[in-house]
MDTraj code that builds the backbone (N, CA, C; nanometers):
import mdtraj as md
import numpy as np

residues = "MET PRO HIS VAL THR MET PRO ALA GLY LEU MET PRO GLY THR PRO GLY LEU MET GLN TYR ARG GLN GLU THR GLY ARG PRO LEU SER GLU LEU ALA GLU VAL LEU LEU ARG ASP GLU HIS SER LEU THR ARG ALA GLU ARG GLU LEU ILE ALA ALA TYR VAL SER VAL LEU ASN GLU CYS ARG PHE CYS THR ASN THR HIS SER GLU MET SER ALA GLN GLN HIS PRO GLU GLY ARG SER LEU VAL ASP LYS VAL LEU ALA ASP HIS MET SER ALA PRO ILE GLY PRO LYS LEU LYS ALA LEU LEU THR ILE ALA GLY ALA VAL GLN GLU SER GLY HIS ALA VAL THR GLU ARG MET VAL GLU ALA ALA ARG ALA GLU GLY ALA THR ASP ILE GLU ILE HIS ASP THR VAL LEU ILE SER ALA ALA PHE CYS MET TYR ASN ARG TYR CYS ASP GLY LEU ALA VAL VAL VAL PRO GLU ASP PRO ALA THR TYR VAL PRO MET ALA ALA THR ILE ILE ARG GLU GLY TYR SER MET CYS ALA ARG GLY HIS".split()
xyz = np.array([
    [0.0847, -0.1181, 0.0000],
    [0.0000, 0.0000, 0.0000],
    [0.0896, 0.1249, 0.0000],
    [0.0644, 0.2174, -0.0935],
    [0.1462, 0.3387, -0.0995],
    [0.1416, 0.4186, 0.0310],
    [0.2503, 0.4841, 0.0593],
    [0.2603, 0.5659, 0.1805],
    [0.1863, 0.6988, 0.1688],
    [0.1482, 0.7368, 0.0473],
    [0.0675, 0.8575, 0.0270],
    [-0.0591, 0.8166, -0.0472],
    [-0.1676, 0.8899, -0.0224],
    [-0.2944, 0.8605, -0.0884],
    [-0.2923, 0.9208, -0.2281],
    [-0.3010, 0.8315, -0.3259],
    [-0.2969, 0.8760, -0.4657],
    [-0.4314, 0.8487, -0.5310],
    [-0.4759, 0.9367, -0.6194],
    [-0.6039, 0.9152, -0.6872],
    [-0.6027, 0.7863, -0.7708],
    [-0.7176, 0.7265, -0.7850],
    [-0.7305, 0.6077, -0.8702],
    [-0.7017, 0.6463, -1.0150],
    [-0.6559, 0.5502, -1.0905],
    [-0.6353, 0.5712, -1.2339],
    [-0.4968, 0.6160, -1.2736],
    [-0.4072, 0.6377, -1.1762],
    [-0.2708, 0.6761, -1.2114],
    [-0.1932, 0.5527, -1.2555],
    [-0.0927, 0.5748, -1.3349],
    [-0.0062, 0.4642, -1.3764],
    [0.0615, 0.4058, -1.2523],
    [0.1040, 0.2800, -1.2601],
    [0.1783, 0.2240, -1.1466],
    [0.3195, 0.2817, -1.1400],
    [0.3856, 0.2593, -1.0268],
    [0.5268, 0.2941, -1.0114],
    [0.5572, 0.4421, -1.0184],
    [0.6789, 0.4713, -1.0612],
    [0.7275, 0.6085, -1.0685],
    [0.6422, 0.6973, -1.1593],
    [0.5944, 0.6486, -1.2757],
    [0.5082, 0.7363, -1.3568],
    [0.3847, 0.7842, -1.2810],
    [0.3277, 0.6995, -1.1965],
    [0.2130, 0.7416, -1.1161],
    [0.2500, 0.8523, -1.0195],
    [0.3695, 0.8421, -0.9595],
    [0.4161, 0.9496, -0.8710],
    [0.4365, 1.0789, -0.9479],
    [0.4853, 1.0676, -1.0710],
    [0.5057, 1.1868, -1.1538],
    [0.3724, 1.2508, -1.1905],
    [0.2705, 1.1675, -1.2116],
    [0.1365, 1.2196, -1.2401],
    [0.0750, 1.2819, -1.1142],
    [0.0987, 1.2195, -1.0019],
    [0.0442, 1.2651, -0.8739],
    [0.0937, 1.4056, -0.8385],
    [0.2200, 1.4290, -0.8586],
    [0.2810, 1.5586, -0.8228],
    [0.3532, 1.6116, -0.9460],
    [0.2750, 1.6692, -1.0358],
    [0.3278, 1.7122, -1.1649],
    [0.4351, 1.8202, -1.1543],
    [0.4310, 1.9012, -1.0494],
    [0.5320, 2.0064, -1.0338],
    [0.6722, 1.9468, -1.0243],
    [0.6836, 1.8327, -0.9605],
    [0.8128, 1.7634, -0.9542],
    [0.8231, 1.6576, -1.0631],
    [0.7102, 1.6031, -1.1026],
    [0.7095, 1.4978, -1.2043],
    [0.7589, 1.5443, -1.3400],
    [0.7202, 1.6658, -1.3798],
    [0.7644, 1.7172, -1.5106],
    [0.9162, 1.7242, -1.5215],
    [0.9872, 1.7886, -1.4278],
    [1.1326, 1.7930, -1.4431],
    [1.1973, 1.6542, -1.4323],
    [1.1405, 1.5657, -1.3503],
    [1.1964, 1.4307, -1.3405],
    [1.1784, 1.3543, -1.4716],
    [1.0610, 1.3694, -1.5325],
    [1.0388, 1.3009, -1.6603],
    [1.1215, 1.3644, -1.7717],
    [1.1412, 1.4952, -1.7660],
    [1.2263, 1.5622, -1.8659],
    [1.3711, 1.5154, -1.8540],
    [1.4195, 1.4950, -1.7313],
    [1.5546, 1.4433, -1.7122],
    [1.5667, 1.3041, -1.7726],
    [1.4696, 1.2178, -1.7462],
    [1.4715, 1.0828, -1.8045],
    [1.4684, 1.0905, -1.9565],
    [1.3902, 1.1806, -2.0113],
    [1.3801, 1.1971, -2.1567],
    [1.5169, 1.2322, -2.2163],
    [1.5849, 1.3285, -2.1560],
    [1.7164, 1.3700, -2.2062],
    [1.8182, 1.2571, -2.1920],
    [1.8223, 1.1956, -2.0750],
    [1.9235, 1.0926, -2.0492],
    [1.9028, 0.9652, -2.1301],
    [1.7780, 0.9267, -2.1493],
    [1.7517, 0.7941, -2.2059],
    [1.7019, 0.7946, -2.3500],
    [1.6559, 0.9107, -2.4004],
    [1.5960, 0.9098, -2.5344],
    [1.6565, 1.0086, -2.6335],
    [1.7191, 1.1155, -2.5862],
    [1.7757, 1.2130, -2.6803],
    [1.8839, 1.1491, -2.7660],
    [1.9206, 1.2201, -2.8725],
    [2.0293, 1.1734, -2.9588],
    [2.1541, 1.1522, -2.8749],
    [2.2257, 1.0429, -2.9025],
    [2.3408, 1.0080, -2.8198],
    [2.4234, 0.9030, -2.8927],
    [2.5504, 0.8945, -2.8585],
    [2.6361, 0.7906, -2.9168],
    [2.6070, 0.6532, -2.8566],
    [2.5500, 0.6483, -2.7362],
    [2.5014, 0.5215, -2.6809],
    [2.3572, 0.5046, -2.7278],
    [2.3207, 0.3834, -2.7643],
    [2.1842, 0.3603, -2.8103],
    [2.0854, 0.3756, -2.6950],
    [1.9603, 0.3925, -2.7297],
    [1.8565, 0.3969, -2.6267],
    [1.8559, 0.2661, -2.5472],
    [1.8730, 0.1550, -2.6171],
    [1.8745, 0.0243, -2.5496],
    [1.9890, 0.0167, -2.4485],
    [2.1058, 0.0698, -2.4841],
    [2.2201, 0.0677, -2.3917],
    [2.1946, 0.1557, -2.2701],
    [2.1376, 0.2730, -2.2924],
    [2.1109, 0.3629, -2.1799],
    [2.0013, 0.3069, -2.0887],
    [1.9000, 0.2445, -2.1473],
    [1.7963, 0.1789, -2.0664],
    [1.8570, 0.0631, -1.9876],
    [1.9537, -0.0045, -2.0477],
    [2.0213, -0.1153, -1.9795],
    [2.0994, -0.0652, -1.8580],
    [2.1632, 0.0496, -1.8706],
    [2.2324, 0.1096, -1.7559],
    [2.1308, 0.1385, -1.6458],
    [2.0154, 0.1954, -1.6820],
    [1.9106, 0.2246, -1.5835],
    [1.8609, 0.0958, -1.5177],
    [1.8400, -0.0083, -1.5969],
    [1.7934, -0.1367, -1.5427],
    [1.8984, -0.1979, -1.4511],
    [2.0249, -0.1901, -1.4905],
    [2.1337, -0.2476, -1.4105],
    [2.1411, -0.1817, -1.2717],
    [2.1350, -0.0507, -1.2687],
    [2.1374, 0.0213, -1.1412],
    [2.0132, -0.0145, -1.0591],
    [1.8998, -0.0267, -1.1246],
    [1.7758, -0.0618, -1.0552],
    [1.7833, -0.2014, -0.9943],
    [1.8491, -0.2957, -1.0625],
    [1.8714, -0.4294, -1.0064],
    [1.9560, -0.4178, -0.8803],
    [2.0648, -0.3415, -0.8887],
    [2.1531, -0.3259, -0.7730],
    [2.0798, -0.2628, -0.6551],
    [1.9854, -0.1738, -0.6850],
    [1.9071, -0.1076, -0.5804],
    [1.7844, -0.1892, -0.5377],
    [1.7648, -0.3041, -0.6009],
    [1.6521, -0.3925, -0.5708],
    [1.5171, -0.3236, -0.5887],
    [1.5075, -0.2382, -0.6881],
    [1.3821, -0.1696, -0.7195],
    [1.3112, -0.2497, -0.8295],
    [1.2115, -0.3260, -0.7890],
    [1.1435, -0.4154, -0.8834],
    [1.0745, -0.3400, -0.9963],
    [1.0060, -0.2306, -0.9639],
    [0.9341, -0.1584, -1.0685],
    [1.0303, -0.1074, -1.1756],
    [1.1352, -0.0376, -1.1346],
    [1.2283, 0.0202, -1.2318],
    [1.3082, -0.0881, -1.3045],
    [1.3427, -0.1958, -1.2348],
    [1.4110, -0.3068, -1.3013],
    [1.3231, -0.3622, -1.4123],
    [1.1981, -0.3913, -1.3795],
    [1.1076, -0.4495, -1.4792],
    [1.0802, -0.3540, -1.5947],
    [1.0582, -0.2282, -1.5636],
    [1.0265, -0.1301, -1.6678],
    [1.1460, -0.1083, -1.7615],
    [1.2617, -0.0805, -1.7058],
    [1.3756, -0.0426, -1.7902],
    [1.4422, -0.1628, -1.8571],
    [1.4331, -0.2792, -1.7963],
    [1.4834, -0.3976, -1.8666],
    [1.3920, -0.4286, -1.9853],
    [1.2623, -0.4103, -1.9680],
    [1.1691, -0.4306, -2.0797],
    [1.1921, -0.3265, -2.1887],
    [1.2176, -0.2027, -2.1493],
    [1.2430, -0.0984, -2.2494],
    [1.3711, -0.1275, -2.3274],
    [1.4743, -0.1739, -2.2572],
    [1.5981, -0.2099, -2.3251],
    [1.5744, -0.3277, -2.4186],
    [1.5049, -0.4287, -2.3705],
    [1.4789, -0.5491, -2.4501],
    [1.4013, -0.5155, -2.5775],
    [1.3013, -0.4291, -2.5656],
    [1.2211, -0.3937, -2.6837],
    [1.2998, -0.3127, -2.7863],
    [1.4076, -0.2490, -2.7434],
    [1.4845, -0.1646, -2.8352],
    [1.6157, -0.2286, -2.8798],
    [1.6449, -0.3477, -2.8318],
    [1.7704, -0.4147, -2.8668],
    [1.7419, -0.5326, -2.9581],
    [1.8218, -0.5499, -3.0645],
    [1.7975, -0.6595, -3.1583],
    [1.7981, -0.7985, -3.0931],
    [1.8756, -0.8156, -2.9865],
    [1.8820, -0.9458, -2.9205],
    [1.7824, -0.9582, -2.8058],
    [1.7086, -0.8529, -2.7777],
    [1.5963, -0.8565, -2.6865],
    [1.6236, -0.9033, -2.5449],
    [1.5229, -0.9665, -2.4892],
    [1.5204, -1.0076, -2.3485],
    [1.6366, -1.0987, -2.3121],
    [1.6751, -1.1873, -2.4000],
    [1.7842, -1.2810, -2.3703],
    [1.9122, -1.2063, -2.3328],
    [1.9470, -1.1073, -2.4128],
    [2.0682, -1.0300, -2.3843],
    [2.0532, -0.9504, -2.2547],
    [1.9411, -0.8847, -2.2382],
    [1.9186, -0.8032, -2.1181],
    [1.9325, -0.8890, -1.9927],
    [1.8716, -1.0056, -1.9929],
    [1.8798, -1.0934, -1.8760],
    [2.0233, -1.1365, -1.8473],
    [2.1005, -1.1629, -1.9516],
    [2.2416, -1.2007, -1.9320],
    [2.3213, -1.0853, -1.8714],
    [2.2980, -0.9652, -1.9201],
    [2.3696, -0.8482, -1.8675],
    [2.3333, -0.8246, -1.7214],
    [2.2051, -0.8335, -1.6900],
    [2.1622, -0.8074, -1.5529],
    [2.2115, -0.9154, -1.4561],
    [2.2313, -1.0353, -1.5069],
    [2.2819, -1.1435, -1.4219],
    [2.4313, -1.1286, -1.3955],
    [2.5074, -1.0888, -1.4997],
    [2.6530, -1.0740, -1.4863],
    [2.7050, -0.9988, -1.6082],
    [2.7170, -0.8692, -1.5944],
    [2.7532, -0.7876, -1.7112],
    [2.8920, -0.8205, -1.7657],
    [2.9814, -0.8657, -1.6811],
    [3.1178, -0.8929, -1.7286],
    [3.1256, -1.0183, -1.8170],
    [3.0347, -1.1138, -1.7999],
    [3.0373, -1.2334, -1.8851],
    [2.9331, -1.2271, -1.9965],
    [2.8531, -1.1224, -1.9984],
    [2.7487, -1.1083, -2.1002],
    [2.8106, -1.0776, -2.2366],
    [2.7420, -1.1164, -2.3437],
    [2.7933, -1.0918, -2.4787],
    [2.7682, -0.9482, -2.5262],
    [2.8320, -0.8533, -2.4571],
    [2.8256, -0.7122, -2.4949],
    [2.9680, -0.6633, -2.5142],
    [2.9820, -0.5492, -2.5763],
    [3.1143, -0.4944, -2.6033],
    [3.1869, -0.4493, -2.4778],
    [3.3186, -0.4410, -2.4877],
    [3.3987, -0.4008, -2.3724],
    [3.3709, -0.2576, -2.3246],
    [3.3324, -0.1689, -2.4150],
    [3.3007, -0.0319, -2.3723],
    [3.1778, -0.0323, -2.2809],
    [3.0729, -0.1043, -2.3194],
    [2.9528, -0.1084, -2.2371],
    [2.9810, -0.1778, -2.1039],
    [3.0639, -0.2813, -2.1057],
    [3.1028, -0.3467, -1.9796],
    [3.1723, -0.2467, -1.8874],
    [3.2623, -0.1664, -1.9427],
    [3.3346, -0.0673, -1.8622],
    [3.2388, 0.0393, -1.8091],
    [3.1427, 0.0815, -1.8909],
    [3.0462, 0.1821, -1.8459],
    [2.9536, 0.1251, -1.7384],
    [2.9138, -0.0003, -1.7524],
    [2.8312, -0.0631, -1.6491],
    [2.9077, -0.0778, -1.5181],
    [3.0368, -0.1010, -1.5270],
    [3.1194, -0.1066, -1.4061],
    [3.1178, 0.0290, -1.3353],
    [3.1283, 0.1357, -1.4131],
    [3.1195, 0.2711, -1.3556],
    [2.9811, 0.2929, -1.2946],
    [2.8763, 0.2528, -1.3658],
    [2.7400, 0.2694, -1.3139],
    [2.7231, 0.1959, -1.1814],
    [2.7770, 0.0759, -1.1721],
    [2.7687, 0.0003, -1.0475],
    [2.8429, 0.0677, -0.9343],
    [2.9554, 0.1290, -0.9662],
    [3.0312, 0.2016, -0.8636],
    [2.9520, 0.3226, -0.8148],
    [2.8891, 0.3954, -0.9069],
    [2.8084, 0.5118, -0.8680],
    [2.6944, 0.4675, -0.7767],
    [2.6334, 0.3530, -0.8082],
    [2.5230, 0.3031, -0.7252],
    [2.5695, 0.2809, -0.5814],
    [2.6938, 0.2357, -0.5676],
    [2.7504, 0.2135, -0.4345],
    [2.7786, 0.3464, -0.3647],
    [2.8499, 0.4355, -0.4352],
    [2.8857, 0.5677, -0.3843],
    [2.9576, 0.6418, -0.4962],
    [2.9333, 0.7694, -0.5073],
    [3.0059, 0.8468, -0.6073],
    [3.1565, 0.8340, -0.5906],
    [3.2000, 0.8206, -0.4673],
    [3.3432, 0.8072, -0.4400],
    [3.3994, 0.6723, -0.4812],
    [3.3123, 0.5772, -0.5125],
    [3.3583, 0.4442, -0.5543],
    [3.4077, 0.4426, -0.6988],
    [3.3747, 0.5469, -0.7750],
    [3.4242, 0.5564, -0.9127],
    [3.5714, 0.5958, -0.9057],
    [3.6553, 0.5129, -0.9671],
    [3.7989, 0.5376, -0.9616],
    [3.8521, 0.5851, -1.0962],
    [3.9666, 0.6479, -1.0909],
    [4.0343, 0.6899, -1.2138],
    [4.0615, 0.5679, -1.3016],
    [4.0931, 0.4563, -1.2389],
    [4.1196, 0.3336, -1.3141],
    [3.9967, 0.2900, -1.3948],
    [3.8790, 0.2989, -1.3345],
    [3.7549, 0.2644, -1.4052],
    [3.7327, 0.3570, -1.5245],
    [3.7545, 0.4852, -1.5019],
    [3.7344, 0.5845, -1.6078],
    [3.8348, 0.5616, -1.7201],
    [3.9601, 0.5376, -1.6847],
    [4.0625, 0.5119, -1.7869],
    [4.0323, 0.3836, -1.8637],
    [3.9800, 0.2818, -1.7957],
    [3.9429, 0.1568, -1.8637],
    [3.8313, 0.1825, -1.9646],
    [3.7338, 0.2652, -1.9280],
    [3.6262, 0.2994, -2.0207],
    [3.6803, 0.3783, -2.1395],
    [3.7677, 0.4735, -2.1117],
    [3.8287, 0.5502, -2.2216],
    [3.9097, 0.4599, -2.3142],
    [3.9826, 0.3652, -2.2563],
    [4.0639, 0.2728, -2.3365],
    [3.9762, 0.1882, -2.4298],
    [3.8493, 0.1699, -2.3921],
    [3.7562, 0.0934, -2.4763],
    [3.6769, 0.1842, -2.5703],
    [3.7122, 0.3136, -2.5721],
    [3.6494, 0.4057, -2.6663],
    [3.5406, 0.4942, -2.6106],
    [3.5162, 0.4891, -2.4798],
    [3.4121, 0.5737, -2.4205],
    [3.4546, 0.7205, -2.4256],
    [3.3612, 0.8045, -2.4642],
    [3.3864, 0.9485, -2.4681],
    [3.3561, 1.0098, -2.3316],
    [3.4003, 1.1340, -2.3139],
    [3.3691, 1.2036, -2.1892],
    [3.2183, 1.2180, -2.1694],
    [3.1435, 1.2436, -2.2768],
    [2.9975, 1.2555, -2.2669],
    [2.9378, 1.1216, -2.2238],
    [2.9850, 1.0109, -2.2793],
    [2.9333, 0.8792, -2.2408],
    [2.9635, 0.8482, -2.0939],
    [3.0813, 0.8837, -2.0489],
    [3.1173, 0.8632, -1.9078],
    [3.0304, 0.9522, -1.8191],
    [3.0198, 1.0794, -1.8570],
    [2.9356, 1.1739, -1.7826],
    [2.7932, 1.1220, -1.7722],
    [2.7354, 1.0848, -1.8855],
    [2.5953, 1.0449, -1.8859],
    [2.5729, 0.9115, -1.8153],
    [2.6710, 0.8220, -1.8191],
    [2.6609, 0.6973, -1.7432],
    [2.6534, 0.7273, -1.5944],
    [2.7390, 0.8168, -1.5471],
    [2.7366, 0.8549, -1.4059],
    [2.6028, 0.9210, -1.3715],
    [2.5544, 1.0085, -1.4576],
    [2.4287, 1.0783, -1.4297],
    [2.3090, 0.9832, -1.4366],
    [2.3069, 0.8920, -1.5332],
    [2.1989, 0.7928, -1.5386],
    [2.1986, 0.7110, -1.4094],
    [2.3158, 0.6658, -1.3679],
    [2.3243, 0.5858, -1.2453],
    [2.2780, 0.6661, -1.1240],
    [2.3250, 0.7879, -1.1114],
    [2.2853, 0.8719, -0.9973],
    [2.1349, 0.9004, -1.0013],
    [2.0845, 0.9317, -1.1189],
    [1.9412, 0.9604, -1.1323],
    [1.8583, 0.8378, -1.0967],
    [1.9029, 0.7207, -1.1382],
    [1.8242, 0.6017, -1.1076],
    [1.8340, 0.5603, -0.9621],
    [1.9393, 0.5971, -0.8956],
    [1.9400, 0.5788, -0.7496],
    [1.8274, 0.6627, -0.6895],
    [1.8092, 0.7849, -0.7395],
    [1.7011, 0.8705, -0.6923],
    [1.5650, 0.8149, -0.7333],
    [1.5454, 0.7830, -0.8617],
    [1.4169, 0.7304, -0.9071],
    [1.3805, 0.6029, -0.8301],
    [1.4770, 0.5135, -0.8094],
    [1.4515, 0.3885, -0.7367],
    [1.4063, 0.4168, -0.5945],
    [1.4735, 0.5078, -0.5279],
    [1.4385, 0.5397, -0.3898],
    [1.3052, 0.6152, -0.3809],
    [1.2763, 0.6962, -0.4814],
    [1.1480, 0.7669, -0.4904],
    [1.0349, 0.6643, -0.4997],
    [1.0498, 0.5709, -0.5901],
    [0.9495, 0.4667, -0.6125],
    [0.9318, 0.3788, -0.4882],
    [1.0403, 0.3241, -0.4387],
    [1.0328, 0.2317, -0.3248],
    [1.0064, 0.3033, -0.1930],
    [1.0570, 0.4245, -0.1794],
    [1.0388, 0.4991, -0.0551],
    [0.8945, 0.5382, -0.0293],
    [0.8142, 0.5470, -0.1357],
    [0.6724, 0.5767, -0.1202],
    [0.5864, 0.4520, -0.1364],
    [0.6514, 0.3357, -0.1489],
    [0.5821, 0.2064, -0.1560],
    [0.4717, 0.2063, -0.2617],
    [0.5060, 0.2520, -0.3814],
    [0.4061, 0.2602, -0.4882],
    [0.3635, 0.1211, -0.5345],
    [0.2560, 0.1195, -0.6095],
    [0.2045, -0.0050, -0.6654],
    [0.3055, -0.0583, -0.7669],
    [0.3440, -0.1849, -0.7482],
    [0.4378, -0.2508, -0.8376],
    [0.3691, -0.3751, -0.8937],
    [0.3316, -0.3733, -1.0219],
    [0.2663, -0.4908, -1.0793],
    [0.3544, -0.6155, -1.0685],
    [0.2937, -0.7265, -1.0317],
    [0.3660, -0.8533, -1.0171],
    [0.3875, -0.9213, -1.1521],
    [0.2905, -0.9102, -1.2411],
    [0.2948, -0.9806, -1.3690],
    [0.3903, -0.9108, -1.4655],
    [0.4974, -0.9806, -1.5080],
    [0.5927, -0.9185, -1.6018],
    [0.5276, -0.8707, -1.7317],
    [0.4170, -0.9332, -1.7714],
    [0.3495, -0.8929, -1.8948],
    [0.2940, -0.7511, -1.8857],
    [0.2698, -0.7024, -1.7653],
    [0.2193, -0.5661, -1.7447],
    [0.3166, -0.4618, -1.7994],
    [0.4458, -0.4928, -1.7951],
    [0.5477, -0.3957, -1.8331],
    [0.5656, -0.3854, -1.9846],
    [0.5181, -0.4839, -2.0586],
    [0.5366, -0.4842, -2.2042],
    [0.4646, -0.3669, -2.2696],
    [0.3328, -0.3485, -2.2491],
    [0.2677, -0.2330, -2.3130],
    [0.3123, -0.0990, -2.2550],
    [0.3434, -0.0967, -2.1251],
    [0.3903, 0.0279, -2.0645],
    [0.5211, 0.0718, -2.1304],
    [0.6136, -0.0220, -2.1480],
    [0.7413, 0.0097, -2.2126],
    [0.7187, 0.0536, -2.3568],
    [0.6306, -0.0148, -2.4267],
    [0.6026, 0.0213, -2.5670],
    [0.5467, 0.1624, -2.5767],
    [0.4616, 0.1995, -2.4827],
    [0.4037, 0.3346, -2.4825],
    [0.5121, 0.4394, -2.4577],
    [0.5992, 0.4148, -2.3615],
    [0.7055, 0.5117, -2.3333],
    [0.8020, 0.5208, -2.4514],
    [0.8323, 0.4084, -2.5144],
    [0.9194, 0.4101, -2.6324],
    [0.8554, 0.4952, -2.7420],
    [0.7261, 0.4807, -2.7605],
    [0.6544, 0.5527, -2.8661],
    [0.6334, 0.7004, -2.8311],
    [0.5940, 0.7301, -2.7054],
    [0.5521, 0.8654, -2.6683],
    [0.6551, 0.9431, -2.5869],
    [0.7536, 0.8753, -2.5306],
    [0.8552, 0.9419, -2.4498],
    [0.8174, 0.9480, -2.3037],
    [0.9149, 0.9894, -2.2237],
    [0.8946, 0.9961, -2.0793],
    [0.8055, 1.1107, -2.0367],
    [0.7878, 1.2121, -2.1207],
    [0.7034, 1.3247, -2.0819],
    [0.5595, 1.2801, -2.0599],
    [0.5188, 1.1702, -2.1241],
    [0.3835, 1.1199, -2.1022],
    [0.3636, 1.0727, -1.9592],
    [0.4726, 1.0426, -1.8889],
    [0.4621, 0.9938, -1.7507],
    [0.4099, 1.0996, -1.6552],
    [0.4307, 1.2265, -1.6858],
    [0.3907, 1.3332, -1.5945],
    [0.2626, 1.4034, -1.6367],
    [0.1921, 1.3461, -1.7340],
    [0.0665, 1.4070, -1.7758],
    [-0.0384, 1.3920, -1.6677],
    [-0.1323, 1.4806, -1.6725],
    [-0.2347, 1.4889, -1.5690],
    [-0.3155, 1.3642, -1.5460],
    [-0.3749, 1.3583, -1.4305],
    [-0.4632, 1.2500, -1.3928],
    [-0.6025, 1.3016, -1.4015],
])
top = md.Topology()
chain = top.add_chain()
for i, resn in enumerate(residues, 1):
    res = top.add_residue(resn, chain, resSeq=i)
    for name in ("N", "CA", "C"):
        top.add_atom(name, md.element.get_by_symbol(name[0]), res)
traj = md.Trajectory(xyz[None], top)
């Protein structure tokens, strides 16, 4: 049961919180839009995977399910690849640059101070740009906030994984700004 009384008809999870309090929901959804959907050298699927990975580490079921589904729907190898990455990114069949960026994301989830020069240099050695490193850190930091926002208010988290399929498809089609639209 959510810790705050929310009107019926809101989306589950974080989007429902964004709809509930649009004054804060709009900037939060705009941040997600920029980080996860704007033009970038990392694909949308890769950036969603970073969000899902951090959400797994934070044990946020809603964000894990949502962002892993979004990554899967946008990646040619789909759910199989996403599940392998979330289980063990270092042995997953992804490129070394993404492995290095996920290592940085995991360090940020632990503490900003856990990111080391060695991690950053390893990412650069695999071809990561300063923007990719910057945005990986910001995606990870933002998802620590989104995860805690969602779980800290004990929002409704659908149990059925099939629930996340149409929700992810809608966000892929319409963007994150739809999450903060009125109730």
